[in-house]
GUKE-122344 format. One record per residue: residue in one letter; x, y, z negated of N, C-alpha, C in turn. Coordinates in steps of 0.02 Angstrom, whole numbers, plus 50000, padded with zeros to 5 digits. Layout:
N
AXYZXYZXYZ/...
REM end
This chain:
700
M441625085848267441915079448309441535072748294/K441415068448336441115062048315441515058348275/A441325052548235441715048748180442425046248223/I442835045048181443535042948193443535034848194/D443655034248257443765025148272444345023448229/N444135016948198444745013448151445415013348204/M445385012548265446025011148309446455017848299/H446255023648267446595029048260446795029548186/L446595025948133446785028448065447405022948031/P447715025047991448105021547960448035013747928/L448435010147928448435003347912448685001947833/K448354999147783448724998247711449064990847712/I449774991747698450164985547679449924983447622/T449524976947626449344974147559449564966347570/H450144964947533450314957747538449964953047503/E449644955547451449214949347420448604951647431/L448264950747485447604952047508447114946447462/V447364940847459447094935447418447334936347352/H447054939747300447344941347238447264935747190/D446644931347189446654925947146446644920147179/P447074915047168447134909247194446574903647184/N446214905547127445754899347097445034901047109/L444994905747164444204907947194444034901747239/D443424899947252443184895547299443174901147364/D443004897747417442954901747482442484906947483/A441934906547453441404911547462441624917747430/A441894915447351442114921147308442714924347335/L443094921147369443714922547393443624928947445/K443104926547485442904932147540442554937747519/E442164936047470441834943847440442364947447393/S442934944547363443484947747337443814952347389/V443914948547449444314952047502443904958547521/R443254957047529442804961947557442754966747524/R442684966347452442684972647406443284977247407/H443864973447414444494976947420444674981347484/L444304978247539444424981247602443944986547601/Q443304986247573442994991747573443204997647531/Y443684995847471443935000647437444435004547481/L444685001047529445205004347561444935009047627/A444415005947647444025009247698443725016447670/D443565016547607443325021947575443755026147566/R444425024847569444955029647572445285031947635/G445005028547691445105031847759445625026747786/F445685020847768446155015847796445655012347850/G446105010047914445725007247958445884999947974/G446284997347917446564990047928447074989547869/V447324982347882447884980547828448494977247873/V449004977147847449564972447858449614967747808/T449544961347816449584956247770449964949847781/N449924945247741450334939847753450074933847713/V450364927047721450294922547676450524923547607/S450214920247553450414922447486451124920847475/W451424924347424452044923447410452194917547362/R451514914147338451524908347297451704902547336/N452234897047328452364892647370452504894947442/Y452904900547448452864903447507452994899747569/A452504900647621452554897847690452524889347686/T452434886347629452604878647623451834875847606/D451334878747585450684876547560450224877647615/P449904872347646449374872947691448764875847654/E448744875147598448004879847577448174886847566/E448714888147550448884896847555448804898947620/W449014894947680448924898047740448154898347757/R447844892747736447124892947752446834898347719/K446904901247652446664906247616446794912447657/M447394912647677447584918247724447104919647781/A446964913547814446564914447866445884916547857/L445734914147790444984916347772444914923347758/A445494926347727445484933247713445594937547780/I445904935447826445964938547895445174938147931/D444844931547924444254932347954443884936847929/T443834938447863443484942947831443604950647855/A444114951647859444394958647890444134958947952/C444194954847992443944954948070443144956148070/E442844952448025442094953448021441914959048006/M442254963547964442134970447937442374975447987/G442704973648043442984978048095443564982048069/M443994978348017444564981448007445194978248046/R445614982548061446194980948101446774975348064/V447024972148095447374966648061448174966548088/W448594966648047449254965848072449534959948022/L450044956348047450464950648000451074953047986/Y451244950847935451974952847908452304946747908/D453044946047931453244938647931453794937347878/E453774939147810454254938647765454004938747702/K454344935147659454284935847585454744941347568/G454334948447576454824953647559455244956147616/Y455834955847598456274957647662456954955847644/P457614955547687457484956547749457264950847791/S456834952247846456534946147878457074941647920/G456874934647919457164930947950457374924847905/G457374926547838457554921447786456974917147770/A456374920347780455754915447756455714913647681/G455894918147649455934917547575456474912447559/G457054911947595457484907347583457564900947623/L456864900047653456784892847694457354892447746/T457464897447781457904896147843458524894147831/V458924896947778459594895447764459554887647728/D459044887247691458994881747651458884875347697/A458634875847758458614872147815459244868747839/D459694873347839460344871547863460874877847843/P461244877347798461824881647756462124885747824/D462284881247878462704884547928462194890047960/Y461594891047955461244896347978461474903547956/E461844903747896462024908947853462444914147892/A462284921347880462654926647917463424926147901/L463744928647954464444927747943464844933847950/G465404934747929465854940847929466574938347941/I466974944047968467734942447957468044948147914/A468314945747864468674949947816469444951047825/M469734955947805470464956947813470764957347742/M471244953747721471724954647657472394956947684/T472624961147660473304964047668473734963647620/C474354964247634475034965847586475634969047622/E475904974147587476424975847610477104972547604/L477494972047660478224968447640478654972947658/A479234971947616479924975647623480254971547683/P480814973947707481184971147749481444964047716/G481324957947763481544952547750481174948147700/E480544953247666480144948047635479624943647664/S479444939247621478824934047638478294933347579/V477684932447605477184932647566476764926047583/T476474921947531476044917347537475324918447502/R474744918047540474184918847518473754913347523/E473464910947455472924905147458472274908047482/L471874904047512471204905747534470734908947480/P470544915647477470204918747422469494913947418/R469234914647354468624912147338468224915147379/G467554912247393467044914447433467224914947509/H467764912447531467924913747596468104905947629/E467864905347688467904899247721468544895247753/C468884900547772469564899247808469874904447834/F470614903447846470954909147875470884908547958/M470734913547995470724912848062471314915448093/F471684919048072472324921348109472774925948044/A473364926048059473604930348009474344932948046/A474544938848030475074941648068475394947048027/T476064948548039476394955548007476494959848067/Y476434966348053476544971748106477024977048068/P477414980548106477764985648087477194992048049/Y477494993847996477034999047954477295004047926/A477015010447930477405015747890476915021647890/E476955024647826476455030547812475715028247818/G475635022347793474825019647796474605017347859/K475065016647902474775015547981475165009048001/I474925006148050475244999648084475465004948144/T476185005248150476565008948201476635005448275/D476664998548265476634994948330476294988348330/F475814987348364475474981048362475684975248392/S476314974648407476644969248424476834965048363/C476624958348357476724954048298477464953248280/L477574954348228478314952348195478304945148179/H477764941948165477544934648152476884934448140/A476744928548170475984926648178475804919248160/V475414917948130475194910748117474444909548144/F474394905548195473874904548234473334897748206/G472804897448225472364891648200472014892848134/K471374889548133470954890648070471324884448019/S471364887747953471534882547908471274886547837/T471274880447796471004881947729471624882147685/Q472084880747704472784878747673473104886047656/P473514887547604473984894047605474274895247661/V474414901347676474684904347743475304908047718/T475864907147751476404911447735476574915847799/L476644922447779476914927547826477584930447812/E478024931247861478714934747850478764941247875/N479144945647850479354951947884480114950347915/P480244948947972480954947147995481344953248004/S480994959948010481214965648031481604969247975/D481984975847991482404978447944481954985247923/A481354984547927480844991147917480274986947876/P479864992147845479234989047815478824986147858/A478374981047831477844979047875477134977647835/L476744976147873476014975047842475814966947864/A475764963047805475474957247825474674957547821/C474324954447877473614954647886473364946947895/F472784946647849472584939647846471904941247869/F471634937347914470984938047935470574930947921/L469944932447884469614926447852468994926447861/K468674920347880467994920147895467674919247831/K467074923047828466724922047765465894921447780/R465634921847722464814921747726464624927547701/L464144931147729464044937847705463354937847668/Y463504937647596463044937347544463214943147491/E463754941447451463904947047387464114952747428/G463874957947386464024965147407463534967547470/T463224963947499462774965647569462134967447541/H461754969547584461054969747575460644964347561/A460824957847589460544952447568460554951247488/Q461084953447453461054953347387460784959247348/H460994965447377460734971647347460114973947380/N459644972547358458994975547377458514976847319/V457884978747335457374979347286456884974147279/C457074967947324456524962847331456754956447294/D457214953847328457434946647313458234945647338/A458574942647293459294941547316459364934247338/R459494934547407459554928447431459934927647500/R460224922447519460744921247575460354921847642/Y460674925947683460234928147754460504925147816/I460024925147870460414921547921460854925747964/D461214921748006461574924548060461114926248120/V460974932848128460494935348168460824934148244/T461404931848257461644930948325461674923948339/N461354919848284461324912448305460494910648332/P460474908648387459684907348416459374902048377/D459864897248347459604892448316459134893748253/A459564897348204459394901148141458654904648164/V458614908648206458034912848223457514907048242/R457694902448276457154896748297456884893648238/E457264892648193457044889748126456634894948087/F456694900648100456204906848076455584905548101/I455594904548169454984904248209454634898448191/R455024892048179454624886848165454234886348085/N454644890148039454434889747968453944895447953/T453914900948002453504906847995452924907648040/Y453234909748104452854911248176452334906148180/K452594900148184452194894048212451614893948162/P451654893048091451054892748055450554899348062/C450834903848076450394910748083449964910248141/Y450354907348188449924905748253449434900648245/D449594894348198449114889748200448554891848170/Y448624895548114448094896948064447584902848091/T447824906248139447464913048152447374914248226/K447544908348264447574909848347446914911348364/H446224910348341445574912448348445594920248355/H446024923148320446084930848321446634933048370/L447044929248398447544931548448447244933248513/A447584933448562447424934448618447054929548663/E447144923148644446674917648658446094918448636/G445964920848571445314921848552444974928548553/D444804931948494444414938248497444994944848501/G445604942548494446124947748503446164953648448/K445934951548388445904957248335446514957548293/I446954952848299447534953448260448044957048310/E448314963248292448704966948331449354966148339/A449714965048288450464963648295450744958948230/M451444956548239451784953348192452294958848178/F452424959848103452764964648079453504960948053/T454004963048080454694960648060454934965848024/D455324964547966455524969547926456404969947904/E456584975347930457374975047911457854970347924/P457784967247980458454962548001458964966448012/S459614962348001460234966848014460694961548011/L461264963748036461934961348038462404959947978/M462004963047932462424963147858463154966247865/G463194970747910463864972747936464464975947882/C464164977047821464544980047771464294979647694/Y464644982347648464304981647586463934987547566/I463394987047530462954992747517462594990847437/N462374998047429461884996947358462224993747300/F462894994547289463194992147226462874995547166/G462744991147126462424992147063461564991547058/L461314990347130460604989047135460544981547144/Y460054978947092459934972047087459134970947092/P458994966647136458254965547143458034961747076/P457394961147066457004957047002456984949747013/R457214946847077457234939847085457894938247115/A458144932547117458684929647144458524922547171/H458454922447224458264915047257459024911147255/D459534915247275460124912147280460574915347220/A461024910947178461394914547138462014918247175/Y462344923247132462734926547168463344928147120/D464034927747144464624929547103464874936447114/D464724940947069465024947647067465754948347060/T466114942947050466864943147038467144940647113/L466784939947156467154937447227467424944747244/P468014944147273468424949447303468084951047363/L467894957947377467554961247424468014964847468/Y468464960747522468884964447560468534969147624/P468924973547653468724975547722468344970047770/V467794972947802467414967347829467064969347890/V466904965147940466544966048000466014960948020/S465534960948038465024956248067465414951348105/F465124944748105465364940248141464794935248167/G464984928848195464294925548209464614918448232/R464074913848239464294905948251464754906048309/D464534907948368464864908148430465204914248460/V465294918948417465604925748438466304924348473/E466784920048438467444919648469467404917148547/N466964911948554466914908448611466724913348668/Q466124916348648465794921948693466274926648712/F466694929848668467114935548676467644932548732/S468014928248719468484926248773468174924548837/A467474921448846467224920248899467024926748946/R466824931048899466504937648930467154942348962/Y467624942948918468074948248932468714944348943/G468904938848940469564936348979470064936448941/Y470054937848870470564937748826470334934848756/P470824933348720470584929048661470384934648599/L470014933048553469834937448496470424937748442/A470584931348422470954931348367471684935048358/P472034935448404472654940148396472554946948413/N471824948048424471744955748430471124958148377/L471164954148321470734955548260471024962048225/V471574962548234471894968348198471564975148213/Y471354975048292470994981548313470334982548279/L470064977148255469424979648223469544982948165/F470084983148124470274986948070470674993648075/F471144992048131471654997748134471695000248201/G472055005348218472285008048278471785012748310/E472065017848353471835023348381471965023348454/N472385018848488472585019948540472015016948596/D472195016748667471725013648708471455006848702/R471945003948687471934995948672471384994848620/A471464997848557471074997248503470494999648519/K470365004148552469555006748557469275002048611/Q469654999148659469334994448710469164987448672/V469624984848629469344979148585468814980048542/R468794985648518468154987148466467534988148516/Y467624991848571467054992948613466784985548650/D467244981748663467044975948681466664970448635/Y467054971048570466724967648515466024969748496/Y465894975048474465354977848461464834977248500/R464934977648576464484976948625464194969748618/L464704964648618464504958448619464044956748551/I464344960248498463914957248436463124959848451/S462984965748477462434968148488462144965248542/D462294962448582462074958748646461794952348623/L462224947848574462104942348547461454942448501/Y461474947648458460934950048413460244950148460/E460274955648510459674956548549459454949948568/Q459864946048601459494939148631459324934848583/S459654933548526459504928548473458904930448438/Y458794936748416458214939148380457654942348405/F457904947948438457304951948468457024949448525/A457404947148584457104943548639456824937448626/Q457094933348574456834927548563456184927448535/L456004931948487455414933348449454914936948490/S455144941848526454664944048567454444939348631/N454894935148643454604931348706454164924748669/W454294923548613453804918548580453154922048558/C453104928248536452564931548524452224933548587/C452444934748635452144936148703451774929248727/A452094924148721451864917748740451374915648702/H451264918148641450704916248601450204921748584/G450244926948621449674931948609449754936948543/L450334937948522450404939748459450944945848472/P450834952448481451224957948496451744958348441/F452394960548456452914960448410453084967448395/S453114968048323453224974948299453694974548238/G453774980348203454274979848148454594985848144/H455194986248101455774991248106456364986648086/I457054990948090457584987848080458004992248019/L458604991248000458854994447937459324999447960/L459215004147913459535011047915459685013947976/E459035016448007458975019248075459125026448075/D459135030448022459195037848016459905040748022/D460545036448032461125039248037461395034448087/I461605037648153461845034148213462485030548192/R462875033648142463525029848122463405023948098/Y462805022748060462645015348028462425010548100/H462265012448149462035009148206462405002548224/T463085003948237463564999648251463724994348195/V463694997148143463804992748085463254986448059/F462654989648071462064985848037461644983048100/E461614986248158461194983348213461474983348275/G461754987648308462014988348369461594994148416/N461484992848480461234997648522460404997148512/Y460145002148479459405003448465459015002248538/F459225006048590458955004648637458834997448666/S459374993448659459334987948684458944982148638/L458994984048584458624978848534457804981248525/L457704986848522456924989348508456534988648571/R456884988348640456424987748690456134980648695/H456244975648659455864969648655455274970548603/M455184975348577454644975748529454034978748573/H453494975848569452914978248608452714984948572/T452744985148504452694991048468453304993048427/P453814996048455454364998148406454165000948350/G454615000948299454415005148237454985006948193/I454785010448140455375014248096454935013048023/D455515014947984455375015047908455555022347888/M455055024747847455195031047817454995032047750/L455535031547710455565032147645455475038447597/H455495043947638455345050847610454575052447620/S454335056747578453765060147582453785067247557/I454365070947564454475077247557454545080647629/P454085083347658454115085047736454835087347756/M455165092647719455875094047751456305088247749/K456175084147699456635078247693456535073547760/V455895073147776455695069947835455975072747902/H455945078747907456175083847951456925082847964/N457275081747896458025080147897458155073247934/D457635068347932457815062747952457335060348018/A457215067448061456765066548115457185062048170/F457835061048172458255056848209457945050348213/T457635047448163457275041348171456705039748224/P456215043448192455535043548238455725045048306/K456205051048318456195052648391456545047848435/L457065044148398457445039448440456955033848454/V456625031248412456265026048431455685026648477/S455305033348470454875035148503455055036248588/S455735038048588456115037748648456105031548690/I456285026248649456325020348670455695017748697/A455185018948660454535018148671454285020048749/H454465026948749454275030148818454625028148873/A455275026248850455765023048910455515016148935/Y455325013148901455105005748916454355003948914/G453905009948918453265008948928452795006148869/R453075007448812452745004848751452155009248729/P451575008648730451125013748717451095015848640/H451365012348598451215014948523451915013248491/V452035018248430452665018348399452395017548317/M452545013748270452435011848211452865015048159/S452605017548106453075019448046452765016047981/E453225013847946453085010347880453265016747833/V452735019247806452765026247767452715024047699/S453055029247663453055028547583453285033447562/A453245035047486453605039247446454205036047409/H454425030347434454975026647383455495030947364/A455765035247406456405038247394456195043747325/Q455605046147321455345050147272454935046647218/G454975040347224454635035047169453925036447165/G453665039447219452975039947234452635046347203/N453095049847182452925057447158452905062447208/V452305062147242452255067847296451595070147290/T451355075447323450635077447319450265075147375/P449635075147381449305072947434449515076147497/M449545082747498449715086447556450455085047575/Q450785083547534451595082147558451535075847598/M451125070547572451085065147605450785066647672/Y450195069547672449865071747740450355074647790/A450775079647763451205082747826451805079047839/S451985074847795452505070047805452295065347864/M451675063147861451545058747922451315062047979/S451095068047971450925073048029451615074548063/L452075075648029452745076948060453015071748093/Q452975064948067453135058748110452595057948174/Y452025060948172451605059848231451865064748279/A452055070848260452325075148305453095073048342/L453375068748307453915065148333453905059348370/G453335057048366453105051248418452835045348400/V452625045448327452395039448292451605040448300/D451225034948314450535035148322450205029648271/I450485025148240450285020148196450655020448130/F450255020548077450555020648008450385014847965/T450775011847941450735005447892451015008347827/S450585008847782450655012247723450875008947658/Y451345010947628451515009147570451365012647504/Y451035018747518450825023547474450265020647419/S450425023147364449915019847319449155020547331/E448695015947320448015016247330447715023047292/Q448115024647247447895030447209448305036947219/Q448575037347272449055042447290448675049147295/A447995049347309447535054547315446775052447282/E446425057047261445785056347248445335054347308/P444945048247298444595044847365444455049747416/A444005054847397443735059447462444395062847484/L444925065647456445415068747492445865063547525/Y445915057347495446235052547539445935051447603/K445405050147611445005049047664445195055447717/Q444995060947675445085067447723445755068047765/I446285066047733446955065247754446905060047808/N446775053947799446845049447845446435049647905/E445835052347901445525054947946445765060947989/A446145065047958446405070947996446925068248039/L447345062948017447845060648053447395057048117/G446915053048099446545050048154446305054648205/R446045059948180445765065148225446325068248274/A446845069248239447465072948282447645067748333/D447725061048321447885056548365447225055948416/A446665055948410446125055148452446025060648506/I446305067548475446225073948513446815073548556/T447425072048529448105072648571448345067248606/K447925060948610448195056048653448255057148707/G448675054348737448965056248808449585054748837/R449815056548885450475055448912450985059948885/H451485057348853451975061548821452395066148871/Q452465072948854452785077548896453375080348867/A453985078948900454615081948883454975083648938/G455405089548937455825091549003456485089248988/I456775087548930457475086748917457585080048894/M458195076848916458515071448886459145072548844/L459225069648789459795069648750460105062548747/Y460715062148753461145056348766461245052748708/Y461105046048699461225042348637461855039448643/P462485041948604463105041148621463365034248583/I463105029248586463235022848536463925022048559/E464175021648620464875019048648465395022648606/T465255028948588465785032448531465995029148472/F465445026548450465515022948386465765015948387/Q465555012448442465765006248454466525006048472/M466695011048502467565012648513467935013948450/H467625018048399468015020548348467905016848287/H467315013348271467255011348196467595004848185/K467875005448124468435001248101468144997748030/G468174990948026467964988147968468174991147902/S467784990347850467914994947786467734990247725/D467914991147668467684989247607467304993947571/Q467165000547601466785006347571466055004247567/P465615006047516464875006347528464725009747596/Y464315006447626463985008847691464625010647742/G465115008947732465695009647788465995015247772/A466675015947811467035022847821467025024547884/Y467055031047900466935033147968467555038847986/C467745038148039468335042048063468155048848087/A468645053648099468405060548125468005059748190/E468215055148232467815054748290467055052948289/E466925048448241466285046548233465855052248197/N466235055248156465845061748110465735067048167/T466215068348208466155074248254465625072748292/C465645066148324464915064448369464295064848330/A464335062048283463635062648241463505068748222/D463925072748198463655079848178463485084248241/G463785082848302463655086348356462975084748390/L462845077648387462155075748403461685078848362/R461705079348299461225081948259461165089248275/S461685092848282461655099748307461105101648363/L461375097748412460955097648473460115095648451/F460025090848422459535087648406459005093248377/Y459315096648330458865101948282458875108348331/G459255109648364459275115448407458785114848455/L458605109548475457905108348523457365108448483/L457295105348425456685104848385456525109948364/D457015115948337456865121648315456665127048368/R456715125148425456565129648478455805126748510/Q455565121748470455005119048476455035115148564/I455625112348574455715109248649455695102048638/D455215099348663455105091748655455705088348697/F455875082348682456405078148718456335071948711/D456805067948747456875060648742457575058548731/F457745054648695458475051148700458425046348757/T459055045248782459165040048831459925036648821/D460005030748842460595028348843460845026348912/C461455023948911461835022348983461395017649025/E461255011848992460925007049029460275009249067/Y459845014049037459285016749053459395022149105/L460005025149102460055031049152460205026249223/E460575020549212460645017349277459985015649320/K459455015449282458825012949309458405019449338/C458735026549332458465032049353458665033949411/H458275038149447458535041749500458235048449502/M458545053149548458335060149553457795061249606/T457255065449585456695066849638456705075149625/D456765077749690456595085049690456865088549627/G457555087749613457995090549551457735087949488/Y457265084149476457165080249420457515072449409/L457585070549352457765064449333457065060949323/N457035055849369456375050849378456585044249345/T456155042449294456325036649255455845031549278/P455975024849259455725018949288454835019949260/T454745022949209454055023449182453685031249208/G454045034049250453745039849292453775046549243/Y454235046849187454365052649161454885057349193/L454745063349199455165068149243455565072349185/Y456235073349204456615077049154457205082649193/S457335089049167457485093249215458245094449193/A458595090749131459135091849119459375085949071/L459975084449059460225079349018460725084248970/L460705082148907461235085648856461735079648834/L462255081748833462865076648812463145079148737/P463115076148682463465078748626464185077348623/P464565080648585465285079348582465415072348576/M465675068548628465725060648631466205058148673/E466475052248667466985048348710466565043748767/L466645045948819466365041948873466735035148897/C466335029948906466495023848925466545024549008/D466865020949039466875020949113466185019849145/R465835014949118465165014149151464715022049135/A464745023549086464295030349071464525036449120/R465245036049122465625041749171465345040349242/A465285034649263465055033849328464305034349343/V463975032649299463155034749299463055041949306/L463345045849266463225052249250463565056549316/Q464075053749340464395057049402463845056049458/K463615050249465463135048849515462475053249513/L462245054249455461585057249438461755064549457/A462375067849428462485074249436462585075749514/D462975071349551463035072049621462295073249656/Q461915069749632461195070649663460765075949631/G461065078649592460665085549572460565085949503/L460615082149453460465082049388460855088549338/T460605092049307460905097249269461105093449203/V461855093449192462105090249133462455095449102/L462235096049032462655101048985462925099048920/S463495100148900463655098948841464135104448805/P464195104848742464555110548712465265107248717/Q465685112848717466415110948711466655108148647/S467175103248647467355099848580468075099548586/N468435101448534469185100048535469325092448518/M468725088948490468785082548466468845078048542/F468495079748586468325075548645468455079948706/P469135082748722469085086848777469035084948835/A468935078348850468975074848917468275077848961/I467715078748927467225079548947467215086049003/S467555090248974467795097349007468085096149075/K468385089449086468715088149154468255085249210/Y467695082749179467315080249232466835083949267/S466755083549323466315088049374465525087649352/F465395082849323464635080349314464335085049261/A464745089049223464435092449157464615099549167/T464185104149142464325110549129464575111249058/V465125112549039465325113448970465205119948945/T464895121848888464735128148860465235130048811/Q465345136048795465875138148733465535136648676/N464805137148667464445135848602463755134148617/E463495131848565462775128748578462295133848589/A462435140048579461865145148591461875146048665/E462555146048691462545146648758462245141548802/L462325135148772462015129948809461225129648810/F460955131548754460195132448758459945137848814/E460385143148814460195147848861460255145248934/K460595140348946460705137249011460125131749028/L459695129648978459145125548988458725127149043/P458465124049087458065125049132457305126149106/T457195131249077456595132849039455845132049091/H455935134049150455425133149201455105125949187/A455375122049171455195113849177454945112249094/L455005115249057454775113348986454075115948965/P453755109948941453055111048925452915116048864/C453475116548821453325122248774454175123548744/F454235130248742454975132348705454825138948672/A455205140948624455265146448588455975149048606/S455965156848627456615159848633457005159848566/Q456665161148510457085160948438456855155248395/P457275152848376457195145748336456805147748280/T456285142048256455925142248200455965136448162/N456445135548110456675129448084456075127348035/G455865120048057455445116448021454745116448046/V454645119648106454085118848142454335114348208/V453895107948213454055104348268453285103448323/C453565101648383452975101948424453065096148473/K452415093048484452355087948519451785089948582/C452005088648652451535089848703451305083548732/T450645083648734450265076448787449925080248833/T449795076048886449265077748940448835073248946/G448225074648980447645069748980447115073249010/A446525070149022445885073849051445785079249008/G445765085249046445525091649001446095095448991/G446735093249021447405097649012447815094248956/K448275099348946448835099348897448595098848824/R448795095648786448785096448701449505097248664/Y449445102748627450105104048591449915103048518/L450365098248484450255098348413450865100748379/F450775105048332451295109148288451225107148215/V451775104948185451735103748113452225107948078/N452045111348022452535115947989452705111547921/A453405109047919453615104847865453935108847803/R453835116047812454075119747762453465121847710/E453645122247650453095123647606452965131747590/S452965134447648452905141047656452635143847722/E452325149347727451935150847803452485152547844/Q452425150847906452795152647961452435153648019/T452665160148055452415162148121452795159248178/V452425157148227452625153248284452355157448354/Q453035158548400452845162048459453175158048506/V452845154448552453035150148602452735151348670/T453015148048727452825149048795452555142048804/L451905142048817451715135048840451585135148922/R451685128748949451775127549019451125122049028/G450665123749073450185117749089449455121249085/K448945116249110448245118949106447985119049039/L447715125549023447385125448964446775130048967/P446225125848986445625130248994445285132048929/D445185138948926444865141548867445345139648794/P445945141448790446365137948735446115140548666/V446095135548619446085137448543446515134648507/L446635136748448447095133048387446595129848344/Y446675124248333446195120148295446635116148240/D446285115248186446665112548123446165105548109/P446575099148128446195094248110446025091548037/F446295094748004446205094147919445585096547905/T445405103147919444925106747900444345106347958/Q444465103548017444075104448076443805111448090/K444275116348085444085122848088444555125748151/T444245130048189444615134548254444975139448208/L445605140648225445895146048183446095151948229/S446365157948207446545164148235447105162848275/A447255165448331447825164648377447795169548436/T448305171548454448405175448521448695171948566/F448195172348625448545167548689448495173948745/E449085173548772449085177848832449365173748890/Q448905174448943448995170849004449525174349054/V450045171949052450645175349108450325174249173/D450275167649194450045165849256449615158349256/E449445156449306449065152149306449065145049255/Q449845143949262450055138649221450475139549152/I450505146849139451015148149091450575153149038/W450735150748968450425155448916450995156348867/S450795162348842451065164848776450665164148721/A450925160748666450545159348610450775161648539/T450415165148502450685167748447450245164848385/F450515162148330449955161248281450515158948211/T450075159748158450345159348097450125152348064/M450655148548028450515142548010450495141247931/D449995140347895450095139147831450615133947804/A450895133147734451335128047720451055122147734/L451405116847759451315110447771450625109147819/Q450415113647862450045113847904450065110647966/T449645107947993449585103948064449015107748106/V449305110048167448815112348208448795110248275/I448355110648318448305108448395448065114648430/V448515115148482448265119748536448025116248603/T447445117648624447145113448673446595116748701/G446255115148755445705118748781445105117348737/K444635121848731444075121348683443665115748692/A443575112248736443125107348757443525100848722/N444145100048717444385095448687444295092848604/V444075098948577443925098148508443245098348495/Q442835098648534442075099148518441805092848501/
REM end
């Protein structure tokens, strides 16, 4: 094949591209040129970089030097992305945003409780580290549960003065004090591996506007000649791990720096996210007040409790979406700077409600949505495959041509082999990623091997670039978690049986499809509302066709139930496994409920699948694309052992071959043509190998 274009090669994250602040301009450019050539010799196609962390974002001279370094990269034909933070999480601008106005800081609602005997009362002072009481009330209480949510005694109104609650009943009661606080101690803002500093309220548009002023605006001012209005060589702005700071995490982990002092003696009560205008927005949107319903954010399994939580978490997600993602995206779009990056703790859907919200709503605003992959043991990447698959699904849904992954071996302390690194990235590629921003060490492999690995990734991208093909949709059941999640003081939160059942069921369906080499996309309720049926297929706004929708064990909101019924009435095949935890799905006419998952997979309309295997092969993942010259099927073996694959392929395959992009060799395989559009393929994959099935002309 011809040489690989830089557009297909990984990018190296190099925060200090200008290493020496004392160089004159000519020497600085030469230093940058040498380092970029060093990276190019290892197969990198460009860099992700930022203004120096010295005098972060406040020194015009440092901005000017960054611009010189970027000029040098562009002159060399290297790709350039900009990074928007001093470390992470993005939004703080190294502390500048909250320093500008302390009221921009992230907020939470904490709950302090006390059991009361009949006739007993209790007075509580405002705890250190908390801003005010928001509401307080006593409720009937027995066997660790509130038995009746009618208040026995309530105190309304915000106050910093001590609050007294009474139990006027002849039975035990629970006194609940709901407190407004700033989210710093105990959260990701304090416990990370970069810098302890107070974080912004991402639901506050003024705070995000200040972040734009102190970071995005100077980036534009100093590099606009490389943005869309100039030569267009800067490809994206990378935002890193913004979040709601919705619970406590990483106890015992302390970063090497602390921009803001912290107090580890502050009490850490059960907590949920809050925001500057959440209370007003809640009552305006839903027509009932938040304060007397705060108890439901921490207690209750009845319909009222689920509705309050569902309303609350939808609102938090919507405010976050508009304040952070939509505002940054709109600003970037107006200034010719595509918006990218990734958010926090993507790999487990149980965390989504707590830290982020609805991923479909948030990431649709990114021109290149992205993920973070901290593992480089291929089967560990396989075990976290939910992350790239979810985000690539959002890209397909909203017509985004690329998906980025910030890749590293952070979880392994960098101790992985070069081929594990290669297989880990190839696996992500099979799951929908096509741009890699690398935190791997520059010495992760010997230079020639490093280049071979990066060029193999680029070669796979060049060969298989085309329109994604998948025949199945899998529902993203965020509503179940919004209905059931309760605030907690536990690290990473505490999750109830309904949340665990839904998450486990989703994972089981997910791997049932992957292990059968069936490609698919996630979808959510709002996106399904935009789809329609065409000749028995679900037709999406971006023109993808799907033959079936799978529902994990889940609780349906009224909105989802209505859209699913409508599509089923129009002919959509909807399948779900039976669940004792969520029996209601069995009552709905829109779904075929199977006794077990094996039966569910037998009912899939395989006639519409681009690739499938009758028997599962765990650890082998397939992606199908189509373009000029027919179909391309990329397979990755995540296991460190040989595996034999036997699949049925559907599509145009003139003169099919099995090709290895790493060795650039055609391999042995058996292809049997069943009819004009159907092939049976059998081949053996080495440990950690990536192969491509396509027409011979596509690899010559």
